[in-house]
C-alpha positions as CSV (number, residue, x, y, z in Angstrom):
1,M,-9.6,-101.1,45.2
2,Q,-6.9,-100.2,42.7
3,T,-4.3,-97.5,43.2
4,A,-6.2,-95.2,40.8
5,D,-9.4,-95.7,42.8
6,R,-7.6,-94.7,46.0
7,V,-6.2,-91.6,44.4
8,A,-9.6,-90.6,43.0
9,L,-11.2,-91.1,46.4
10,V,-8.6,-88.8,48.1
11,L,-9.0,-86.2,45.4
12,L,-12.8,-86.4,45.8
13,G,-12.4,-85.8,49.5
14,I,-10.2,-82.8,48.9
15,L,-12.7,-81.3,46.3
16,W,-15.7,-81.8,48.5
17,S,-14.2,-80.8,51.8
18,G,-12.6,-77.7,50.2
19,G,-16.0,-76.8,48.9
20,F,-17.2,-75.9,52.3
21,L,-14.7,-73.0,52.4
22,F,-16.1,-71.6,49.2
23,I,-19.7,-72.0,50.3
24,R,-18.8,-70.0,53.4
25,I,-17.4,-67.2,51.1
26,A,-20.3,-67.2,48.7
27,V,-23.5,-67.8,50.7
28,P,-23.7,-64.5,52.6
29,A,-23.8,-62.7,49.2
30,F,-26.1,-65.0,47.3
31,G,-28.2,-66.5,50.0
32,P,-28.5,-70.3,50.4
33,V,-31.2,-71.1,47.8
34,A,-30.0,-68.7,45.1
35,L,-26.4,-69.9,45.5
36,V,-27.3,-73.6,45.2
37,D,-29.6,-73.0,42.2
38,V,-27.1,-71.0,40.2
39,R,-24.4,-73.5,41.2
40,V,-26.3,-76.5,39.9
41,L,-27.3,-74.7,36.7
42,I,-23.7,-73.8,35.9
43,A,-22.6,-77.4,36.7
44,G,-25.3,-78.9,34.5
45,V,-24.5,-76.6,31.6
46,V,-20.8,-77.3,31.8
47,L,-21.3,-81.1,31.9
48,L,-23.9,-81.0,29.1
49,A,-21.5,-78.9,26.9
50,W,-18.7,-81.4,27.7
51,A,-20.9,-84.3,26.8
52,A,-22.0,-82.6,23.6
53,A,-18.4,-81.9,22.6
54,R,-17.7,-85.6,22.9
55,R,-21.0,-86.3,21.0
56,E,-22.1,-88.4,24.0
57,V,-25.1,-86.6,25.3
58,P,-27.0,-89.1,27.5
59,P,-30.8,-89.2,27.3
60,F,-31.2,-88.2,30.9
61,W,-34.6,-86.6,30.2
62,R,-36.2,-90.0,29.7
63,R,-36.1,-90.7,33.4
64,W,-37.0,-87.2,34.5
65,R,-39.3,-88.3,37.3
66,E,-36.6,-90.4,38.9
67,Y,-34.0,-87.7,38.5
68,L,-36.2,-85.2,40.2
69,V,-36.4,-87.6,43.2
70,L,-32.7,-88.2,43.1
71,A,-32.0,-84.5,42.7
72,A,-34.1,-83.7,45.8
73,L,-32.3,-86.3,47.9
74,N,-28.8,-85.9,46.6
75,V,-28.5,-82.2,45.6
76,A,-31.3,-79.7,46.1
77,L,-32.1,-80.4,49.8
78,P,-28.7,-81.3,51.2
79,F,-26.9,-78.5,49.2
80,T,-29.4,-75.9,50.6
81,L,-29.2,-77.2,54.1
82,I,-25.4,-77.1,54.0
83,A,-25.4,-73.5,52.5
84,W,-27.9,-72.4,55.2
85,A,-25.8,-73.9,58.0
86,A,-22.7,-72.2,56.6
87,L,-24.1,-68.9,57.7
88,T,-23.6,-70.0,61.3
89,V,-20.9,-72.7,61.6
90,S,-17.4,-72.7,60.3
91,A,-16.3,-74.4,57.1
92,S,-14.1,-76.9,59.1
93,M,-17.0,-77.8,61.4
94,S,-19.3,-78.3,58.3
95,S,-16.8,-80.6,56.6
96,I,-16.3,-82.7,59.7
97,L,-20.0,-83.1,60.4
98,M,-20.7,-84.0,56.7
99,A,-18.2,-86.8,57.2
100,T,-21.0,-88.6,59.1
101,V,-22.6,-89.7,55.8
102,P,-21.2,-93.3,56.1
103,L,-22.7,-93.4,59.7
104,F,-26.2,-92.9,58.2
105,T,-25.6,-94.9,55.0
106,A,-24.7,-98.2,56.8
107,P,-27.9,-98.6,58.8
108,I,-30.1,-97.4,55.9
109,A,-28.4,-99.7,53.4
110,A,-28.8,-102.6,55.9
111,S,-32.5,-102.0,56.1
112,Q,-33.2,-101.2,52.5
113,L,-30.6,-103.2,50.5
114,N,-30.2,-106.1,52.9
115,E,-26.5,-105.3,53.4
116,R,-25.4,-107.1,56.6
117,V,-23.7,-104.9,59.2
118,S,-21.1,-106.9,61.2
119,G,-20.5,-106.4,64.9
120,R,-17.3,-104.6,64.2
121,Q,-19.0,-102.2,61.8
122,A,-21.8,-101.6,64.3
123,A,-19.3,-100.7,67.0
124,G,-17.6,-98.4,64.5
125,L,-20.9,-96.6,63.9
126,I,-21.6,-96.2,67.6
127,V,-18.1,-94.8,68.2
128,G,-18.6,-92.5,65.2
129,F,-21.8,-91.0,66.5
130,I,-20.3,-90.6,70.0
131,G,-17.4,-88.8,68.3
132,V,-19.8,-86.4,66.6
133,G,-21.5,-85.7,69.9
134,I,-18.1,-84.9,71.6
135,L,-17.1,-82.7,68.7
136,V,-20.3,-80.7,68.9
137,G,-20.5,-80.6,72.7
138,L,-16.9,-79.6,73.5
139,R,-16.7,-76.4,71.4
140,P,-15.3,-73.3,73.0
141,L,-18.3,-71.3,71.9
142,P,-21.7,-71.6,73.6
143,F,-24.2,-74.1,72.3
144,T,-26.8,-71.6,71.1
145,P,-30.1,-72.4,69.4
146,A,-28.7,-71.1,66.1
147,F,-25.7,-73.4,66.4
148,A,-27.9,-76.4,67.3
149,A,-30.2,-75.7,64.2
150,A,-27.1,-75.5,61.9
151,V,-25.7,-78.8,63.3
152,S,-29.1,-80.4,62.8
153,A,-29.2,-79.1,59.2
154,L,-25.8,-80.6,58.5
155,L,-26.7,-83.9,60.0
156,G,-30.0,-83.8,58.0
157,A,-28.0,-83.2,54.8
158,A,-25.8,-86.2,55.7
159,A,-28.8,-88.4,56.2
160,L,-30.3,-87.2,52.8
161,Y,-27.0,-88.1,51.1
162,A,-27.3,-91.6,52.6
163,L,-30.9,-91.9,51.3
164,G,-29.7,-90.6,47.9
165,G,-27.0,-93.2,47.8
166,V,-29.4,-96.0,48.5
167,Y,-31.9,-94.7,46.0
168,T,-29.1,-94.6,43.4
169,A,-28.2,-98.2,44.1
170,R,-31.8,-99.3,43.7
171,R,-32.8,-97.2,40.7
172,F,-29.7,-96.3,38.7
173,T,-27.6,-99.4,38.5
174,G,-25.8,-99.3,35.2
175,A,-26.4,-95.6,34.5
176,S,-23.3,-93.6,33.5
177,P,-21.9,-91.1,36.0
178,V,-22.2,-88.4,33.4
179,E,-25.9,-89.1,32.8
180,S,-26.8,-89.3,36.5
181,T,-24.8,-86.1,37.3
182,I,-26.4,-84.1,34.5
183,G,-29.8,-85.4,35.5
184,Q,-29.3,-84.4,39.1
185,Q,-28.0,-80.9,38.4
186,F,-30.9,-79.9,36.1
187,G,-33.4,-81.7,38.3
188,A,-32.2,-79.7,41.3
189,F,-32.3,-76.5,39.3
190,V,-35.9,-77.0,38.4
191,L,-36.9,-77.9,42.0
192,L,-35.2,-74.8,43.5
193,L,-35.9,-72.2,40.7
194,S,-39.1,-70.8,42.2
195,F,-37.6,-70.5,45.7
196,A,-34.5,-68.9,44.3
197,L,-36.6,-66.3,42.4
198,A,-38.5,-65.6,45.6
199,T,-35.2,-65.0,47.6
200,P,-32.8,-63.3,45.2
201,P,-29.5,-61.7,46.4
202,Q,-30.1,-58.3,48.0
203,A,-27.2,-56.7,46.0
204,W,-24.8,-57.6,43.3
205,P,-22.4,-60.2,44.8
206,P,-18.8,-59.1,45.1
207,L,-16.1,-60.7,42.8
208,S,-14.9,-63.0,45.6
209,A,-18.4,-64.5,46.0
210,V,-18.7,-65.0,42.2
211,V,-15.3,-66.7,42.0
212,A,-16.3,-68.9,44.9
213,L,-19.5,-69.8,43.1
214,L,-17.6,-70.8,40.0
215,V,-15.2,-72.9,41.9
216,L,-18.1,-74.7,43.6
217,A,-19.8,-75.4,40.3
218,V,-16.8,-76.5,38.3
219,F,-14.6,-78.3,40.9
220,S,-16.9,-79.3,43.7
221,S,-19.8,-80.4,41.4
222,V,-18.6,-81.1,37.9
223,L,-15.1,-82.5,38.6
224,A,-16.0,-84.1,41.9
């Protein structure tokens, strides 16, 4: 890795982990599905406008079936699970649990992409899962069914991200980041639209929730 890669990786971690705070702010007002659907629509439109301004609009529509699958694995389902869990668990707990994505990616990649896992890496995975168990089990608050469901949703989202990463490696090698991101955002919007219309916000969201939504769309989706 070059220095620029390391800096980009750290910035990516900041953008993604900070996003959990804004999800926590916005989701009570919008609801999980509506929040995600509007978020991905804004992100897709911003990215498409940016690509059009550069006269480099990628033909993402040509692979719409594959992008629908990728959108389900990488955006629609995990984003919705994370937003739903944010109604119960804190933003810090959400961000830490979502850091388990590599713990799911390694064994899935080993089985699907024939990537060898060394003994040292396997030991690291085991220690990581034990750490998650300790983190969840040693909370000062009681382990309620609602908390267990939220934790399960976050771990499910992490597993979906892992599957999405493997699917990307198998199907989208060589695709530009702009194309794959635009395709995923619009694919997720289509997949969630009917559910979002069925569960609209109960009232007009306050300004703080709208600002949080815009931050999520522009920074945690487009820029990240």
